[in-house]
N, C-alpha and C positions, 0 to 999 in steps of 0.2 A: 219605715226600717228601723229595727230595732237599734234603741241605744249603744246597747252594746255590739254592735256593727261596727260602733265608731273606732275603735283599739285598731282596729284594719285596714279603714279606710283612709285614705290622706286627700282628703277632697282639693287643698291644695293642688298637688300634682297632679291630681285628673283636670284639671283646669289651667292649670301652668301659670299659674299665678303667689304672690307671695304673702306672707301669713298678715300681712299690712296695708294688701292693698283696702284704697279704698271703693265704696260703695258701689260712684259711677262707673270704675275701671271693671271692675269684677263684672257687670251687667254689660260693660261692653267686652270681654273676656266670652263670658259666655255667648254672647250672641253671634260669636264670627266664630268656634264652636261647634253650638247650635247651625247655624247654616251652613256649618260644613260636613257634620253628619245626620241634618235629620235623615227623616227615613225617604221622603218626595224624593230628596233629589242623590237619591244611595239606593233605588229599588230593587229591591233579593239579595241584600248585602247586609247578611247576617252580622258582620263585623261594625258596620257602624251602625245597625238595630241599636245595637249590645252597648256600639260609642256614648253612644245619644242619649243612651239610660242610663249609663255614669253620669255624662253630663248636668242631662237633666237632674236628677239625683243630687249632684254635691253642690251645683249650684241652690237648689229650694233648702238647703242647709244653711249654709253661708250667706244667704241672699236675704235671711229675719236674723233680726239682731239677737233674739233669745236665743236659736238655735244654735247662732254660730258661738256665744256665748259659752253655750254650755256645751257645743262640740269640742274649742277647744279649752278648755279645761279636761277632760278628761281625756285628751291625747295630749296636756301636760305630765298628767301621770306616769309616763310611757309603753310604745310598748310591749313591755315583760308585765305592765298588769293585769293583771284577773281578776274577777267575782266569780264566786258562783252559790249559784241558787242551794237553799239552805237545805238542810232535811235529816233525817234521825239526827234531829238534836244540836247539830250545825246553825252558826248565827243567820242569817239570811241575807247572802248578796245583793250582789248588782241585779239579775234578773225579779229582785225585790222590789227594787225601787225603781225601775225604769220601765215593763214590762211582762207581757205572760197574762193570761186567762187566769182569770178570777172568778170568785163565786159569782152567781147572773141573779141579777137586780132583776127590775121590770122592767117590760117593755114600753117603748117611747111611739111619735106618729111615725103611722107608714110603717108600723111592724118592725119597728128596730130594735137587735136589742143589746142589752150593755151588761157588763165585768163591772165588778170595781172589787180590789184591796184595799187598805191601806198598808205603805211599807213601812215595816219597821224601823228604818232610819231615815231619815230626810237628803237629801243633794247634799243635801251647807252639811248635815250631820256630818258626810263620808270626805268634803271636800274644807271643809271650813278654815279648819288647820294649817291649812297646803295655802290658800288665797284669800288668806287676813282674815276672817273671821273667827271668835275669841272661840277659845278651848271647854264650852258649857255644853252641857249633859240638859236634859228638856226633864222642867223641873227646878236646877240650881242654879238657869240665870248663866246668860256669855261672859266674858270678862268685858266686852265693847256694851254691854243692854242683853233686852229680855230676848229667847233664844224664840225662831222664826219659827214655826207650825209646819210638822212635815208633810210633805208632800203624799199624794196619792195616785194611781195611775190607771186606766179605765179605760174601756173597749167598748163604740156603739156599733151598729149596724145599718146603713142606709139605703134606700132606693138610689139607682140610676140618675131618675131625675131631679131629686131633694141635693143630692152630692152638684149637678151641674148649676142649676138654677136657685140650691138654696132653702133656709126654710130655718122656720125654730122648731125646734123639737123640744119634749118632754124627757128626761133621765129618771128611773130613780135609782139611790143608792145603795147597797146590800142593807142599809137598818134603815129602808121606808121614805129615806130623806128625797124629793121631787124633789131636780133642780131642772132650770131652763137653759136653753143649749143653743147660741144662734151658728148658724152649719153656714159658712161662708161659700159666696154663689162659686164654682170650680175648682171644691176641694178633690185633692185627687183620693187614692184607694192607699191607706195608711198612714194617711199622715194626722201630724199631730196637733191637735190644737190646744191651748193652755187654760182654763178653767183661770181666773186668780181670785186666790184669797177661797177659795171654794173646798180647798185639802182641810187638813185635821189644823184647828186652833191650836197657838202658841201656850206652853200650862203655866205661862209665868207673862203673860199680861204682849206678850211680840204679836206681832203680822203671823197671820195664817199659810197657812201654807197653801200649794196649788193643785189642781186636779188636771195633771198631764190626760185626754185623751184622746186615745187610735181612733181616726174611723177606716173601715171598714166601706168598698164602695159595693154592690150586689153588681153585677155582671144586667147590661140591657139586653135583648132580646135582634135587633137592631143594630142602635150602635156602638162605637168604641168611641174608647177619647183618643186621642194621637197630643198632646199638647194641647190648643186649646181647639185643637180642632174638633170637626165629630166626621168619624169615617161611615160612610155605610157602605154595602154593594146593592147592584143593584141593576137588575139582570134584562137584559132586551134582546128583542129578537133576532134571528141573522138577518133579515130582512132591512129590519132596525137597522142595523151599523151595518152592513151592506149601501144600505140606498141615504140612511138620516132619518131622522121622527125627530119628536119632541116629546116629553118624556115628563111623567109626572114622578116626583121624590121628594120620601116622605121627610118632615123635619122633626124635631122631637119638639111634642107640646107643640105645633102648630098645624097648620093646615099647608099640606102638599105644593112641594115649587114644580114649577116647568121647566125642564132643558131639552135644551138643544143637543142631537143626538149630529154629531156631523157625517155627512157621507165615507164612508169606507174605517168607523172607528173600531179596534181594537179591544178586544178584554184585557181590561187592567190600567186601560184607561182612567186620568180622572178630570171627571167635569168638577170644577167651584162653584160654589157659591157663598157669595163676598155674604160678613156680620151672622151668617146660620151657626158658627160653632160657639162656643163654651163662653161666653163673656165673666170676665173679673174685672178688678180694679186695675190690673195689668196689660187691658187691652179686649180683644174681642175673635175671635178665630172665626172657620170659616167652614161652613159642611163640604165637607170632601163624599162623592158623589160614583167611586169603583165601577162600574163598569164594567159586567158579566159577561156574551153573547154567550143565552141559555142552546141548545143545539136541542131538536127536535128530536124521542127516544121513540113514534111511533111514528110513519106516513102509510099512507092510501096507497094501492098502487099507482092512481093517476097524479098522487103527490112524490112518490117516486122516479116516474118516467119524465115529470117536469123538470125535478133537480137533475132529470141523467143527461136530459137535451140542454139543460142550464152548462153540465159539465165540459161536453163535446163542450159547447163555446167559448168556454170561457177563457182568459186569460192564459200564456204557459207558463206563471210564475211558479219557483219552488219556493213558499216561504222557508224552509229550511235551510237554502243556503249558504244565508251568512250563519247560522248557528252549528254550521259541517267545516268552513273557511276559519271557524275560532280555534273548533275542535282541535287543530290540525295544528294551530301557533305553538 
């Protein structure tokens, strides 16, 4: 999420907490809401899924001390404040400081792409006078000491496995300077990583600025993220679902695991493999195998005859009875 969107989003309200809430109470409030609106507990409920995403987004910002501080400062400007990107001779604006795609740099490990730009004014340059810093400009020194170097923003794209497992990658800035970035295990799509001291140097001997790196994650052809869990759709045959079977399920970067499919398993049932999801300092998720019953599209005459014989003796149950009753409510 781009920082300019923070003007319009009240993360404290989303989580139903006060602005002075402690980290422990914040985590407690988040967990309560996450359990209530988690997609596993509200399958097919689009509203619950949207609410869960809002809750997760709010907590990802407020649970990070640096992002929470930045968010509080931005919100303190007031909802009426707006900055627009510069153009046609205008001064650089909010997008210049916090985001946007910039000049392409060199590629990193595993095909990462990278973009980079110096912000024309650091975050402290905009907010300094409002939050206790000196009013100095670059090159003149602040009232309370040397000026901090300017922050810069950058973007990189990594593959799904790197995002889940973590890795150290090498990127290159627009001026050809190489930098090494540690990607933590479990990084999410559009998550920001702050590289302290890697931004512009101070013009008068102060601390250098930071690079705020936004990470984009490529989609995987089989797996998808669900918080710390990994989801994978697993097809089974009609006979396997009806009579039961033991099947192999893929894992991310490892050998397949065997799962037992109980007799009478319907499409959509979730089979859980403990501890085979995303592993981070905050915990380890599970692998969620979603059963999809595969219906054969071509039958030989003998197969069709056998299926018709089964149909003649199958239990006289209408699987749509409950659906029709609910529709009449």
